[in-house]
KOLVEXMI-336537 format. One record per atom (N, C-alpha, C): residue number from 1; residue in three letters; chain; atom name; z, x, y. Coordinates in nm, 2 decimals, decimal comma. Each point is the difference from the previous one (the first is absolute). Layout:
{NUM; "Ala"; "A"; "CA"; {Z; X; Y}}
...
//
This chain:
{1; "Unk"; "A"; "N"; {7,64; 27,20; -2,54}}
{1; "Unk"; "A"; "CA"; {0,06; -0,09; 0,08}}
{1; "Unk"; "A"; "C"; {0,10; 0,09; 0,10}}
{2; "Unk"; "A"; "N"; {-0,03; -0,07; 0,12}}
{2; "Unk"; "A"; "CA"; {0,07; 0,05; 0,14}}
{2; "Unk"; "A"; "C"; {0,15; -0,03; -0,01}}
{3; "Unk"; "A"; "N"; {0,09; 0,06; 0,01}}
{3; "Unk"; "A"; "CA"; {0,15; -0,01; 0,04}}
{3; "Unk"; "A"; "C"; {0,01; 0,02; 0,16}}
{4; "Unk"; "A"; "N"; {0,08; -0,08; 0,05}}
{4; "Unk"; "A"; "CA"; {0,05; -0,04; 0,14}}
{4; "Unk"; "A"; "C"; {0,14; 0,03; 0,00}}
{5; "Unk"; "A"; "N"; {0,06; 0,09; 0,08}}
{5; "Unk"; "A"; "CA"; {0,11; 0,02; 0,01}}
{5; "Unk"; "A"; "C"; {0,08; -0,11; 0,10}}
{6; "Unk"; "A"; "N"; {0,12; -0,06; -0,03}}
{6; "Unk"; "A"; "CA"; {0,05; -0,09; 0,05}}
{6; "Unk"; "A"; "C"; {0,08; 0,05; 0,13}}
{7; "Unk"; "A"; "N"; {-0,03; -0,06; 0,13}}
{7; "Unk"; "A"; "CA"; {0,09; 0,02; 0,12}}
{7; "Unk"; "A"; "C"; {0,10; -0,10; 0,03}}
{8; "Unk"; "A"; "N"; {0,11; 0,05; -0,04}}
{8; "Unk"; "A"; "CA"; {0,13; -0,09; 0,05}}
{8; "Unk"; "A"; "C"; {0,04; -0,03; 0,13}}
{9; "Unk"; "A"; "N"; {-0,02; 0,09; 0,09}}
{9; "Unk"; "A"; "CA"; {0,04; 0,02; 0,12}}
{9; "Unk"; "A"; "C"; {0,15; -0,01; 0,00}}
{10; "Unk"; "A"; "N"; {0,09; -0,06; 0,05}}
{10; "Unk"; "A"; "CA"; {0,15; 0,04; 0,02}}
{10; "Unk"; "A"; "C"; {0,04; -0,08; -0,12}}
{11; "Unk"; "A"; "N"; {-0,06; -0,08; -0,08}}
{11; "Unk"; "A"; "CA"; {0,08; -0,07; -0,09}}
{11; "Unk"; "A"; "C"; {-0,01; 0,08; -0,14}}
{12; "Unk"; "A"; "N"; {0,08; -0,06; -0,07}}
{12; "Unk"; "A"; "CA"; {0,02; 0,10; -0,14}}
{12; "Unk"; "A"; "C"; {-0,03; -0,07; -0,13}}
{13; "Unk"; "A"; "N"; {-0,08; 0,01; -0,06}}
{13; "Unk"; "A"; "CA"; {-0,03; -0,06; -0,14}}
{13; "Unk"; "A"; "C"; {0,09; 0,04; -0,11}}
{14; "Unk"; "A"; "N"; {0,02; -0,11; -0,10}}
{14; "Unk"; "A"; "CA"; {0,07; 0,04; -0,11}}
{14; "Unk"; "A"; "C"; {-0,07; 0,11; -0,08}}
{15; "Unk"; "A"; "N"; {0,07; 0,11; -0,01}}
{15; "Unk"; "A"; "CA"; {-0,02; 0,12; -0,07}}
{15; "Unk"; "A"; "C"; {-0,01; -0,01; -0,17}}
{16; "Unk"; "A"; "N"; {0,09; -0,09; -0,03}}
{16; "Unk"; "A"; "CA"; {0,01; 0,01; -0,15}}
{16; "Unk"; "A"; "C"; {0,13; -0,10; -0,01}}
{17; "Unk"; "A"; "N"; {0,03; 0,00; -0,16}}
{17; "Unk"; "A"; "CA"; {0,10; -0,10; -0,07}}
{17; "Unk"; "A"; "C"; {0,02; 0,02; -0,11}}
{18; "Unk"; "A"; "N"; {0,13; -0,04; -0,06}}
{18; "Unk"; "A"; "CA"; {0,05; 0,01; -0,12}}
{18; "Unk"; "A"; "C"; {0,06; -0,13; -0,05}}
{19; "Unk"; "A"; "N"; {0,08; 0,01; -0,10}}
{19; "Unk"; "A"; "CA"; {0,06; -0,11; -0,09}}
{19; "Unk"; "A"; "C"; {0,07; -0,07; 0,12}}
{20; "Unk"; "A"; "N"; {0,08; 0,07; 0,09}}
{20; "Unk"; "A"; "CA"; {0,11; -0,07; 0,10}}
{20; "Unk"; "A"; "C"; {0,00; 0,07; 0,14}}
{21; "Unk"; "A"; "N"; {-0,13; 0,07; 0,04}}
{21; "Unk"; "A"; "CA"; {0,00; 0,04; 0,12}}
{21; "Unk"; "A"; "C"; {-0,13; -0,03; 0,07}}
{22; "Unk"; "A"; "N"; {-0,04; 0,01; 0,13}}
{22; "Unk"; "A"; "CA"; {-0,11; 0,04; 0,07}}
{22; "Unk"; "A"; "C"; {0,00; 0,12; 0,09}}
{23; "Unk"; "A"; "N"; {-0,10; 0,07; 0,02}}
{23; "Unk"; "A"; "CA"; {0,03; 0,12; 0,08}}
{23; "Unk"; "A"; "C"; {-0,09; -0,01; 0,14}}
{24; "Unk"; "A"; "N"; {0,06; 0,02; 0,09}}
{24; "Unk"; "A"; "CA"; {-0,07; 0,01; 0,15}}
{24; "Unk"; "A"; "C"; {0,06; 0,14; 0,07}}
{25; "Unk"; "A"; "N"; {-0,12; 0,07; 0,05}}
{25; "Unk"; "A"; "CA"; {0,05; 0,11; 0,05}}
{25; "Unk"; "A"; "C"; {0,08; 0,09; -0,07}}
{26; "Unk"; "A"; "N"; {-0,04; 0,01; -0,11}}
{26; "Unk"; "A"; "CA"; {0,07; 0,10; -0,09}}
{26; "Unk"; "A"; "C"; {0,13; -0,05; -0,05}}
{27; "Unk"; "A"; "N"; {0,05; -0,11; 0,04}}
{27; "Unk"; "A"; "CA"; {0,15; -0,05; -0,03}}
{27; "Unk"; "A"; "C"; {-0,01; -0,11; -0,08}}
{28; "Unk"; "A"; "N"; {0,07; -0,01; -0,13}}
{28; "Unk"; "A"; "CA"; {0,00; -0,09; -0,09}}
{28; "Unk"; "A"; "C"; {0,10; -0,13; 0,02}}
{29; "Unk"; "A"; "N"; {-0,03; -0,10; 0,05}}
{29; "Unk"; "A"; "CA"; {0,04; -0,10; 0,02}}
{29; "Unk"; "A"; "C"; {0,07; -0,11; -0,09}}
{30; "Unk"; "A"; "N"; {0,09; -0,01; -0,05}}
{30; "Unk"; "A"; "CA"; {0,05; -0,11; -0,10}}
{30; "Unk"; "A"; "C"; {-0,04; -0,13; 0,01}}
{31; "Unk"; "A"; "N"; {-0,07; -0,05; -0,11}}
{31; "Unk"; "A"; "CA"; {-0,04; -0,14; 0,02}}
{31; "Unk"; "A"; "C"; {0,10; -0,11; -0,03}}
{32; "Unk"; "A"; "N"; {-0,03; -0,12; 0,06}}
{32; "Unk"; "A"; "CA"; {-0,09; -0,05; 0,07}}
{32; "Unk"; "A"; "C"; {0,01; 0,07; 0,12}}
{33; "Unk"; "A"; "N"; {-0,12; 0,00; 0,09}}
{33; "Unk"; "A"; "CA"; {-0,01; 0,05; 0,13}}
{33; "Unk"; "A"; "C"; {-0,11; -0,04; 0,07}}
{34; "Unk"; "A"; "N"; {-0,01; 0,00; 0,12}}
{34; "Unk"; "A"; "CA"; {-0,14; -0,04; 0,09}}
{34; "Unk"; "A"; "C"; {-0,03; 0,11; 0,09}}
{35; "Unk"; "A"; "N"; {-0,14; -0,01; 0,01}}
{35; "Unk"; "A"; "CA"; {-0,03; 0,09; 0,12}}
{35; "Unk"; "A"; "C"; {-0,11; -0,09; 0,08}}
{36; "Unk"; "A"; "N"; {0,04; 0,08; 0,10}}
{36; "Unk"; "A"; "CA"; {-0,12; -0,07; 0,13}}
{36; "Unk"; "A"; "C"; {0,00; 0,14; 0,12}}
{37; "Unk"; "A"; "N"; {-0,12; -0,01; 0,08}}
{37; "Unk"; "A"; "CA"; {-0,02; 0,12; 0,07}}
{37; "Unk"; "A"; "C"; {0,14; 0,01; 0,09}}
{38; "Unk"; "A"; "N"; {0,04; 0,14; 0,00}}
{38; "Unk"; "A"; "CA"; {0,13; 0,01; 0,06}}
{38; "Unk"; "A"; "C"; {0,13; -0,07; -0,06}}
{39; "Unk"; "A"; "N"; {0,01; -0,05; -0,11}}
{39; "Unk"; "A"; "CA"; {0,10; -0,07; -0,07}}
{39; "Unk"; "A"; "C"; {0,01; 0,05; -0,15}}
{40; "Unk"; "A"; "N"; {0,12; 0,03; -0,04}}
{40; "Unk"; "A"; "CA"; {0,06; 0,01; -0,15}}
{40; "Unk"; "A"; "C"; {0,09; -0,11; -0,01}}
{41; "Unk"; "A"; "N"; {0,00; -0,10; -0,08}}
{41; "Unk"; "A"; "CA"; {0,10; -0,10; -0,01}}
{41; "Unk"; "A"; "C"; {0,06; -0,03; -0,13}}
{42; "Unk"; "A"; "N"; {0,14; 0,02; 0,00}}
{42; "Unk"; "A"; "CA"; {0,05; -0,03; -0,13}}
{42; "Unk"; "A"; "C"; {-0,01; -0,15; -0,01}}
{43; "Unk"; "A"; "N"; {-0,05; -0,03; -0,10}}
{43; "Unk"; "A"; "CA"; {-0,03; -0,13; -0,04}}
{43; "Unk"; "A"; "C"; {0,07; -0,07; -0,11}}
{44; "Unk"; "A"; "N"; {0,07; -0,09; -0,03}}
{44; "Unk"; "A"; "CA"; {0,08; -0,07; -0,12}}
{44; "Unk"; "A"; "C"; {-0,05; -0,04; -0,10}}
{45; "Unk"; "A"; "N"; {-0,14; -0,02; 0,01}}
{45; "Unk"; "A"; "CA"; {-0,10; -0,11; -0,08}}
{45; "Unk"; "A"; "C"; {-0,03; -0,10; 0,04}}
{46; "Unk"; "A"; "N"; {-0,03; -0,09; -0,09}}
{46; "Unk"; "A"; "CA"; {-0,02; -0,16; 0,03}}
{46; "Unk"; "A"; "C"; {0,11; -0,07; 0,08}}
{47; "Unk"; "A"; "N"; {0,10; 0,04; 0,00}}
{47; "Unk"; "A"; "CA"; {0,13; -0,09; 0,05}}
{47; "Unk"; "A"; "C"; {0,02; 0,07; 0,14}}
{48; "Unk"; "A"; "N"; {-0,06; 0,10; 0,03}}
{48; "Unk"; "A"; "CA"; {0,01; 0,04; 0,15}}
{48; "Unk"; "A"; "C"; {-0,14; 0,00; 0,08}}
{49; "Unk"; "A"; "N"; {0,02; -0,10; 0,08}}
{49; "Unk"; "A"; "CA"; {-0,11; -0,03; 0,08}}
{49; "Unk"; "A"; "C"; {0,03; 0,04; 0,13}}
{50; "Unk"; "A"; "N"; {0,14; 0,00; 0,03}}
{50; "Unk"; "A"; "CA"; {0,03; 0,05; 0,13}}
{50; "Unk"; "A"; "C"; {-0,05; 0,15; 0,08}}
{51; "Unk"; "A"; "N"; {-0,02; 0,08; -0,13}}
{51; "Unk"; "A"; "CA"; {-0,05; 0,14; 0,02}}
{51; "Unk"; "A"; "C"; {-0,12; 0,00; 0,04}}
{52; "Unk"; "A"; "N"; {-0,09; -0,09; -0,04}}
{52; "Unk"; "A"; "CA"; {-0,15; -0,02; 0,04}}
{52; "Unk"; "A"; "C"; {-0,03; -0,09; 0,12}}
{53; "Unk"; "A"; "N"; {0,06; -0,10; 0,01}}
{53; "Unk"; "A"; "CA"; {-0,02; -0,06; 0,13}}
{53; "Unk"; "A"; "C"; {-0,02; 0,07; 0,13}}
{54; "Unk"; "A"; "N"; {0,07; 0,13; 0,03}}
{54; "Unk"; "A"; "CA"; {-0,02; 0,04; 0,13}}
{54; "Unk"; "A"; "C"; {-0,15; 0,05; 0,01}}
{55; "Unk"; "A"; "N"; {-0,08; 0,01; -0,10}}
{55; "Unk"; "A"; "CA"; {-0,14; 0,05; -0,01}}
{55; "Unk"; "A"; "C"; {-0,08; -0,12; 0,06}}
{56; "Unk"; "A"; "N"; {0,02; -0,12; 0,01}}
{56; "Unk"; "A"; "CA"; {-0,06; -0,12; 0,05}}
{56; "Unk"; "A"; "C"; {-0,05; 0,05; 0,13}}
{57; "Unk"; "A"; "N"; {-0,13; -0,01; 0,04}}
{57; "Unk"; "A"; "CA"; {-0,05; 0,05; 0,12}}
{57; "Unk"; "A"; "C"; {-0,06; 0,14; 0,03}}
{58; "Unk"; "A"; "N"; {0,06; 0,08; -0,09}}
{58; "Unk"; "A"; "CA"; {-0,04; 0,15; -0,03}}
{58; "Unk"; "A"; "C"; {-0,11; 0,00; -0,07}}
{59; "Unk"; "A"; "N"; {-0,05; -0,08; -0,10}}
{59; "Unk"; "A"; "CA"; {-0,07; 0,04; -0,12}}
{59; "Unk"; "A"; "C"; {-0,06; -0,15; -0,03}}
{60; "Unk"; "A"; "N"; {-0,13; 0,01; -0,06}}
{60; "Unk"; "A"; "CA"; {-0,10; -0,09; -0,03}}
{60; "Unk"; "A"; "C"; {0,03; -0,07; -0,15}}
{61; "Unk"; "A"; "N"; {0,03; 0,10; -0,08}}
{61; "Unk"; "A"; "CA"; {0,04; -0,03; -0,14}}
{61; "Unk"; "A"; "C"; {0,09; 0,09; -0,07}}
{62; "Unk"; "A"; "N"; {0,09; -0,07; -0,08}}
{62; "Unk"; "A"; "CA"; {0,08; 0,08; -0,09}}
{62; "Unk"; "A"; "C"; {-0,02; -0,01; -0,12}}
{63; "Unk"; "A"; "N"; {-0,04; 0,11; -0,08}}
{63; "Unk"; "A"; "CA"; {-0,05; 0,00; -0,13}}
{63; "Unk"; "A"; "C"; {0,16; 0,00; -0,09}}
{64; "Unk"; "A"; "N"; {0,01; -0,06; -0,11}}
{64; "Unk"; "A"; "CA"; {0,12; 0,00; -0,04}}
{64; "Unk"; "A"; "C"; {-0,02; 0,07; -0,16}}
{65; "Unk"; "A"; "N"; {0,06; 0,09; 0,00}}
{65; "Unk"; "A"; "CA"; {-0,02; 0,08; -0,16}}
{65; "Unk"; "A"; "C"; {0,08; -0,06; -0,08}}
{66; "Unk"; "A"; "N"; {-0,03; -0,07; -0,08}}
{66; "Unk"; "A"; "CA"; {0,08; -0,08; -0,11}}
{66; "Unk"; "A"; "C"; {0,06; 0,07; -0,14}}
{67; "Unk"; "A"; "N"; {-0,02; 0,15; 0,01}}
{67; "Unk"; "A"; "CA"; {0,03; 0,08; -0,11}}
{67; "Unk"; "A"; "C"; {-0,10; 0,04; -0,07}}
{68; "Unk"; "A"; "N"; {0,00; 0,04; -0,13}}
{68; "Unk"; "A"; "CA"; {-0,11; 0,05; -0,09}}
{68; "Unk"; "A"; "C"; {-0,11; -0,09; -0,02}}
{69; "Unk"; "A"; "N"; {0,02; -0,15; 0,00}}
{69; "Unk"; "A"; "CA"; {-0,11; -0,09; 0,00}}
{69; "Unk"; "A"; "C"; {0,02; -0,09; 0,11}}
{70; "Unk"; "A"; "N"; {-0,11; -0,06; 0,02}}
{70; "Unk"; "A"; "CA"; {-0,02; -0,13; 0,13}}
{70; "Unk"; "A"; "C"; {0,09; -0,12; -0,09}}
{71; "Unk"; "A"; "N"; {0,07; -0,05; 0,10}}
{71; "Unk"; "A"; "CA"; {0,06; -0,11; -0,01}}
{71; "Unk"; "A"; "C"; {0,03; -0,10; 0,12}}
{72; "Unk"; "A"; "N"; {0,01; -0,14; -0,03}}
{72; "Unk"; "A"; "CA"; {0,02; -0,09; 0,12}}
{72; "Unk"; "A"; "C"; {0,11; 0,06; 0,09}}
{73; "Unk"; "A"; "N"; {0,02; -0,04; 0,12}}
{73; "Unk"; "A"; "CA"; {0,09; 0,02; 0,08}}
{73; "Unk"; "A"; "C"; {0,11; -0,14; -0,01}}
{74; "Unk"; "A"; "N"; {0,13; 0,02; 0,00}}
{74; "Unk"; "A"; "CA"; {0,08; -0,09; -0,01}}
{74; "Unk"; "A"; "C"; {-0,03; -0,10; 0,14}}
{75; "Unk"; "A"; "N"; {-0,02; -0,13; -0,03}}
{75; "Unk"; "A"; "CA"; {-0,04; -0,08; 0,12}}
{75; "Unk"; "A"; "C"; {0,10; -0,01; 0,13}}
{76; "Unk"; "A"; "N"; {0,12; 0,03; -0,01}}
{76; "Unk"; "A"; "CA"; {0,08; -0,02; 0,12}}
{76; "Unk"; "A"; "C"; {-0,03; 0,13; 0,09}}
{77; "Unk"; "A"; "N"; {-0,02; 0,12; -0,08}}
{77; "Unk"; "A"; "CA"; {-0,05; 0,14; 0,04}}
{77; "Unk"; "A"; "C"; {-0,11; -0,03; 0,09}}
{78; "Unk"; "A"; "N"; {-0,11; -0,05; -0,07}}
{78; "Unk"; "A"; "CA"; {-0,12; 0,00; 0,08}}
{78; "Unk"; "A"; "C"; {0,00; -0,09; 0,12}}
{79; "Unk"; "A"; "N"; {0,09; -0,11; -0,02}}
{79; "Unk"; "A"; "CA"; {0,00; -0,10; 0,11}}
{79; "Unk"; "A"; "C"; {0,07; 0,07; 0,10}}
{80; "Unk"; "A"; "N"; {0,14; 0,03; 0,01}}
{80; "Unk"; "A"; "CA"; {0,05; 0,06; 0,10}}
{80; "Unk"; "A"; "C"; {-0,12; 0,11; 0,08}}
{81; "Unk"; "A"; "N"; {-0,04; 0,08; -0,07}}
{81; "Unk"; "A"; "CA"; {-0,10; 0,11; 0,05}}
{81; "Unk"; "A"; "C"; {-0,10; -0,07; 0,08}}
{82; "Unk"; "A"; "N"; {-0,06; -0,10; -0,04}}
{82; "Unk"; "A"; "CA"; {-0,13; -0,05; 0,04}}
{82; "Unk"; "A"; "C"; {0,04; -0,08; 0,11}}
{83; "Unk"; "A"; "N"; {0,10; -0,09; 0,01}}
{83; "Unk"; "A"; "CA"; {0,05; -0,08; 0,12}}
{83; "Unk"; "A"; "C"; {0,07; 0,11; 0,12}}
{84; "Unk"; "A"; "N"; {0,00; 0,12; -0,04}}
{84; "Unk"; "A"; "CA"; {0,04; 0,09; 0,12}}
{84; "Unk"; "A"; "C"; {-0,12; 0,06; 0,06}}
{85; "Unk"; "A"; "N"; {-0,12; -0,04; -0,09}}
{85; "Unk"; "A"; "CA"; {-0,15; 0,06; 0,05}}
{85; "Unk"; "A"; "C"; {-0,05; 0,11; -0,07}}
{86; "Unk"; "A"; "N"; {0,08; 0,04; -0,09}}
{86; "Unk"; "A"; "CA"; {-0,05; 0,12; -0,11}}
{86; "Unk"; "A"; "C"; {-0,09; -0,07; -0,09}}
{87; "Unk"; "A"; "N"; {-0,11; 0,04; -0,01}}
{87; "Unk"; "A"; "CA"; {-0,11; 0,00; -0,12}}
{87; "Unk"; "A"; "C"; {0,04; 0,08; -0,11}}
{88; "Unk"; "A"; "N"; {0,03; -0,04; -0,10}}
{88; "Unk"; "A"; "CA"; {0,03; 0,10; -0,12}}
{88; "Unk"; "A"; "C"; {-0,09; -0,03; -0,14}}
{89; "Unk"; "A"; "N"; {-0,02; 0,10; -0,03}}
{89; "Unk"; "A"; "CA"; {-0,11; 0,01; -0,14}}
{89; "Unk"; "A"; "C"; {0,07; 0,09; -0,09}}
{90; "Unk"; "A"; "N"; {0,03; -0,08; -0,15}}
{90; "Unk"; "A"; "CA"; {0,08; 0,08; -0,09}}
{90; "Unk"; "A"; "C"; {-0,12; 0,09; -0,10}}
{91; "Unk"; "A"; "N"; {0,05; 0,10; -0,04}}
{91; "Unk"; "A"; "CA"; {-0,09; 0,08; -0,12}}
{91; "Unk"; "A"; "C"; {0,08; 0,09; -0,03}}
{92; "Unk"; "A"; "N"; {-0,05; 0,05; -0,11}}
{92; "Unk"; "A"; "CA"; {0,10; 0,11; -0,08}}
{92; "Unk"; "A"; "C"; {0,03; 0,11; 0,10}}
{93; "Unk"; "A"; "N"; {0,11; 0,06; -0,01}}
{93; "Unk"; "A"; "CA"; {0,06; 0,11; 0,08}}
{93; "Unk"; "A"; "C"; {-0,10; 0,13; 0,02}}
{94; "Unk"; "A"; "N"; {-0,06; 0,03; -0,11}}
{94; "Unk"; "A"; "CA"; {-0,13; 0,12; 0,02}}
{94; "Unk"; "A"; "C"; {-0,11; -0,06; 0,08}}
{95; "Unk"; "A"; "N"; {-0,02; -0,12; -0,02}}
{95; "Unk"; "A"; "CA"; {-0,13; -0,05; 0,08}}
{95; "Unk"; "A"; "C"; {0,04; -0,05; 0,14}}
{96; "Unk"; "A"; "N"; {0,13; -0,01; 0,03}}
{96; "Unk"; "A"; "CA"; {0,04; -0,03; 0,16}}
{96; "Unk"; "A"; "C"; {-0,02; 0,16; 0,06}}
{97; "Unk"; "A"; "N"; {0,09; 0,08; -0,09}}
{97; "Unk"; "A"; "CA"; {-0,03; 0,13; 0,06}}
{97; "Unk"; "A"; "C"; {-0,15; 0,05; 0,05}}
{98; "Unk"; "A"; "N"; {-0,08; -0,01; -0,08}}
{98; "Unk"; "A"; "CA"; {-0,13; 0,03; 0,02}}
{98; "Unk"; "A"; "C"; {-0,07; -0,07; 0,14}}
{99; "Unk"; "A"; "N"; {0,04; -0,15; -0,03}}
{99; "Unk"; "A"; "CA"; {-0,10; -0,07; 0,11}}
{99; "Unk"; "A"; "C"; {0,09; 0,04; 0,12}}
{100; "Unk"; "A"; "N"; {0,12; 0,00; 0,00}}
{100; "Unk"; "A"; "CA"; {0,08; 0,03; 0,15}}
{100; "Unk"; "A"; "C"; {-0,07; 0,12; 0,03}}
{101; "Unk"; "A"; "N"; {0,00; 0,12; -0,08}}
{101; "Unk"; "A"; "CA"; {-0,05; 0,13; 0,05}}
{101; "Unk"; "A"; "C"; {-0,14; -0,02; 0,04}}
{102; "Unk"; "A"; "N"; {-0,11; -0,08; -0,03}}
{102; "Unk"; "A"; "CA"; {-0,14; -0,01; 0,03}}
{102; "Unk"; "A"; "C"; {0,01; -0,05; 0,13}}
{103; "Unk"; "A"; "N"; {0,05; -0,14; 0,01}}
{103; "Unk"; "A"; "CA"; {0,04; -0,09; 0,13}}
{103; "Unk"; "A"; "C"; {0,04; 0,11; 0,11}}
{104; "Unk"; "A"; "N"; {0,13; 0,05; -0,02}}
{104; "Unk"; "A"; "CA"; {0,04; 0,10; 0,09}}
{104; "Unk"; "A"; "C"; {-0,09; 0,10; 0,04}}
{105; "Unk"; "A"; "N"; {-0,09; 0,07; -0,07}}
{105; "Unk"; "A"; "CA"; {-0,09; 0,09; 0,05}}
{105; "Unk"; "A"; "C"; {-0,11; -0,09; 0,09}}
{106; "Unk"; "A"; "N"; {0,01; -0,12; -0,01}}
{106; "Unk"; "A"; "CA"; {-0,12; -0,03; 0,10}}
{106; "Unk"; "A"; "C"; {0,07; -0,07; 0,11}}
{107; "Unk"; "A"; "N"; {0,11; 0,02; 0,03}}
{107; "Unk"; "A"; "CA"; {0,09; -0,02; 0,11}}
{107; "Unk"; "A"; "C"; {0,05; -0,14; -0,02}}
{108; "Unk"; "A"; "N"; {0,00; -0,08; -0,08}}
{108; "Unk"; "A"; "CA"; {0,04; -0,14; -0,02}}
{108; "Unk"; "A"; "C"; {0,15; 0,00; 0,01}}
{109; "Unk"; "A"; "N"; {0,06; -0,12; 0,05}}
{109; "Unk"; "A"; "CA"; {0,13; -0,04; 0,03}}
{109; "Unk"; "A"; "C"; {0,08; -0,05; -0,14}}
{110; "Unk"; "A"; "N"; {0,05; 0,12; -0,09}}
{110; "Unk"; "A"; "CA"; {0,02; -0,06; -0,13}}
{110; "Unk"; "A"; "C"; {0,13; 0,06; -0,04}}
{111; "Unk"; "A"; "N"; {0,08; -0,08; -0,08}}
{111; "Unk"; "A"; "CA"; {0,11; 0,05; -0,06}}
{111; "Unk"; "A"; "C"; {0,01; -0,03; -0,16}}
{112; "Unk"; "A"; "N"; {0,09; 0,06; -0,07}}
{112; "Unk"; "A"; "CA"; {0,01; 0,02; -0,14}}
{112; "Unk"; "A"; "C"; {0,16; -0,02; -0,05}}
{113; "Unk"; "A"; "N"; {0,04; -0,11; -0,07}}
{113; "Unk"; "A"; "CA"; {0,11; 0,01; -0,07}}
{113; "Unk"; "A"; "C"; {0,00; 0,03; -0,16}}
{114; "Unk"; "A"; "N"; {0,05; 0,07; -0,04}}
{114; "Unk"; "A"; "CA"; {0,00; 0,05; -0,16}}
{114; "Unk"; "A"; "C"; {0,12; -0,03; -0,10}}
{115; "Unk"; "A"; "N"; {-0,04; -0,04; -0,09}}
{115; "Unk"; "A"; "CA"; {0,12; -0,02; -0,10}}
{115; "Unk"; "A"; "C"; {-0,03; 0,12; -0,09}}
{116; "Unk"; "A"; "N"; {0,07; 0,07; -0,08}}
{116; "Unk"; "A"; "CA"; {-0,01; 0,08; -0,10}}
{116; "Unk"; "A"; "C"; {-0,12; -0,02; -0,11}}
{117; "Unk"; "A"; "N"; {-0,05; 0,13; -0,02}}
{117; "Unk"; "A"; "CA"; {-0,11; -0,04; -0,11}}
{117; "Unk"; "A"; "C"; {0,02; -0,01; -0,13}}
{118; "Unk"; "A"; "N"; {0,12; 0,06; -0,04}}
{118; "Unk"; "A"; "CA"; {0,08; -0,04; -0,13}}
{118; "Unk"; "A"; "C"; {0,09; 0,12; -0,04}}
//
């Protein structure tokens, strides 16, 4: 098997996580938190769309990590973001981190909003 190192350019991938934090650039950020190239956003969870709305126009998709397991997004949360032009994709937080990192390495315009893993 051939392994290729990922090149993230100036963007920073999620380096790790624990029960209540996500690490970026060696710094543990308390969850919930959102990351986008050039942004670390304190996010208040599903009741806080205002923190994510400024990403409209900057990204093509927002991955929403719903915690340790995948869960449906609250309809008002999804509707508010989609009406602002943000495509949202829910998945478990670990999967959201991995997907964000892979697409980030491809130079895609992505962001991730993460709820605690557990």
